[in-house]
C-alpha positions in Angstrom: 125.7 44.9 41.8 123.7 42.1 43.4 125.0 40.6 46.7 125.5 37.2 45.0 127.6 38.6 42.1 129.6 40.7 44.6 130.3 37.7 46.8 131.5 35.7 43.8 133.7 38.5 42.3 135.5 39.2 45.6 135.1 35.9 47.5 135.5 33.2 44.8 136.9 34.8 41.6 140.2 35.6 43.3 140.9 31.9 44.0 140.0 31.0 40.4 142.4 33.6 39.0 145.2 32.6 41.3 144.8 28.9 40.5 144.8 29.5 36.8 147.7 31.9 37.1 149.9 29.4 38.9 148.9 26.1 37.4 148.5 27.6 33.9 152.0 29.1 34.0 153.4 25.8 35.1 151.6 23.8 32.4 152.6 26.2 29.7 156.2 26.0 30.7 156.1 22.2 30.8 154.2 21.7 27.5 154.9 24.8 25.3 158.4 26.1 26.2 158.9 27.4 22.6 156.1 29.9 23.2 157.6 31.1 26.4 158.9 34.4 25.1 158.2 38.1 24.8 158.0 38.1 21.0 160.0 41.3 20.8 159.6 43.3 17.6 162.8 45.3 18.1 164.4 43.7 15.0 161.6 45.0 12.8 161.8 48.6 13.8 163.2 50.3 16.9 161.6 53.7 16.6 159.3 54.3 19.6 160.2 51.0 21.1 163.2 52.2 23.1 161.4 55.0 24.9 158.0 53.3 25.1 159.4 50.0 26.5 161.7 51.7 29.0 159.0 54.0 30.3 156.4 51.2 30.4 158.7 48.7 32.2 159.9 51.2 34.8 156.4 52.3 35.5 154.8 48.9 35.6 157.5 47.4 37.8 157.1 50.2 40.3 153.3 49.9 40.3 153.4 46.1 40.7 155.8 46.1 43.6 154.1 49.1 45.1 150.7 47.3 45.0 152.4 44.1 46.3 154.0 45.8 49.3 151.1 48.2 50.0 148.4 45.5 50.0 150.2 42.6 51.6 152.2 44.4 54.3 150.3 44.0 57.6 149.3 47.3 59.2 151.2 46.4 62.4 154.5 46.3 60.4 154.3 49.6 58.6 152.5 51.2 61.5 155.8 51.5 63.3 157.0 53.9 60.7 153.8 55.7 59.5 150.0 55.8 59.9 147.5 54.7 57.3 146.9 58.3 56.2 150.6 58.9 55.5 150.8 55.6 53.7 147.9 56.5 51.5 149.4 59.9 50.6 152.7 58.2 49.8 150.8 55.8 47.6 149.0 58.6 45.8 152.2 60.6 45.1 154.4 57.6 44.1 151.6 55.7 42.3 150.5 58.8 40.4 154.0 59.5 39.1 154.7 55.9 38.2 151.3 55.5 36.7 151.8 58.6 34.5 155.2 57.3 33.3 153.7 53.9 32.6 150.8 55.5 30.8 153.1 57.4 28.4 155.2 54.3 27.7 152.2 52.0 27.2 150.5 54.5 24.9 153.6 54.7 22.8 153.7 50.9 22.5 150.1 50.7 21.5 150.5 53.5 18.9 153.4 51.7 17.5 151.5 48.4 17.2 148.4 50.0 15.7 149.9 52.5 13.2 153.2 51.0 12.1 152.2 48.7 9.2 155.2 46.5 9.5 154.6 45.9 13.3 150.9 45.6 12.9 151.0 42.9 10.3 153.5 40.8 12.3 151.7 41.1 15.6 149.4 38.5 17.1 145.9 39.5 18.1 146.7 38.6 21.7 149.6 41.1 21.7 147.4 44.0 21.0 144.6 42.7 23.3 146.9 42.4 26.3 148.3 45.9 25.7 144.8 47.3 25.5 143.8 45.4 28.7 146.8 46.8 30.5 146.0 50.3 29.2 142.4 50.2 30.5 143.6 48.9 33.9 146.1 51.7 34.1 143.6 54.4 33.2 141.1 53.1 35.8 144.0 53.1 38.3 144.7 56.7 37.6 141.0 57.5 37.9 141.1 56.2 41.5 143.6 58.9 42.5 141.0 61.7 43.0 138.8 59.3 45.0 141.8 58.5 47.2 142.2 62.2 48.1 138.6 62.0 49.3 139.6 59.2 51.7 142.9 60.7 53.0 142.5 59.0 56.3 143.6 55.7 54.7 140.4 53.9 55.3 140.1 52.6 51.7 143.6 51.2 51.8 143.0 49.4 55.1 139.8 47.8 53.6 141.6 46.7 50.4 144.7 45.4 52.3 142.6 43.4 54.8 140.7 41.8 51.8 143.9 41.0 49.9 145.7 39.6 53.0 142.7 37.3 53.8 142.6 36.0 50.2 146.4 35.2 50.3 146.2 33.5 53.6 143.1 31.5 52.8 141.0 33.1 55.5 137.3 33.9 55.4 136.7 37.0 53.3 134.1 39.6 54.2 133.4 40.7 50.6 130.6 43.0 51.8 133.2 45.3 53.3 134.2 46.3 49.7 130.7 47.2 48.8 131.2 50.7 50.2 134.0 51.5 47.9 133.5 53.7 44.8 133.2 51.8 41.4 136.7 52.6 40.1 138.3 50.6 43.0 136.0 47.7 42.4 136.6 47.7 38.7 140.3 48.0 39.2 140.4 45.1 41.5 138.3 42.8 39.3 140.1 43.8 36.1 143.5 43.3 37.9 142.5 39.7 38.9 141.4 39.1 35.3 144.9 40.0 34.1 146.2 37.2 36.4 143.6 34.9 34.8 144.8 35.7 31.3 148.5 35.7 32.2 149.4 32.1 31.3 147.7 32.5 27.9 149.6 35.6 26.8 153.1 36.9 26.3 153.1 38.1 29.9 154.6 34.7 30.9 158.0 36.1 30.0 157.7 38.0 33.3 158.5 34.8 35.1 161.8 34.6 33.2 162.7 38.1 34.2 162.3 37.2 37.9 164.1 33.9 37.5 167.1 35.6 35.9 167.8 37.4 39.2 169.0 34.0 40.5 172.0 34.1 38.2 173.4 37.0 40.2 173.8 34.8 43.2 175.0 31.6 41.7 178.5 30.4 42.8 181.4 30.6 40.4 182.4 27.5 38.5 186.1 26.3 38.4 187.1 25.8 34.8 190.5 24.4 33.8 192.3 26.1 31.0 193.3 23.6 28.2 196.5 25.5 27.5 197.9 26.2 30.9 196.1 23.5 33.0 195.5 26.1 35.6 192.1 26.4 37.2 190.3 29.7 36.6 187.2 31.0 38.2 184.4 31.9 35.8 180.9 32.9 36.3 178.3 30.1 36.2 176.7 31.9 33.3 179.8 31.5 31.1 180.1 28.4 28.9 
């Protein structure tokens, strides 16, 4: 990879992806709210959906938050509990298990979309495309596990975390530091950023709704008067 391309992919491309991810999601919610949905095919046929969807969502949520915490937590914070080597071993074990669970679930969903005629004919091309993109990203992530064993001192994790934290805090990025990493790490990072770039244009936008629904757990109760008794009763804000 040429230095110019490497500098663009790890110094400029992340900001392009984050900008499109945030502004694109906002514009789609503002202009096309009727398309803001997961397009579930459960009513057509349940079959593999129950197992595949549950395994996929459990695995992908664990992987997402694991990457989020692992990359964006400063070394000084987790250093009070464990060193970089222990953190990397924990990431290998936990990430490997979650990745395997997610792989099984996602493979079941792809098989269902491809080989169930009823589901295939009613699916959008983007539905299949985003599933295949996630599958490739997941496979490459699993490929990085043997490489991680070769860097059990945690050096790779420190390099990636420093890069991610500098991107998020808008500090100068030393993209050349990533050049020493094996290709699966670089592919995994670039492909992951591309998923954020495609996010607003796919069914993945329903993830925002999932996070937003957590707010309802903490909303205060509303006082509703009974028409018959005229006595105030407390009901959840979600009840109408």
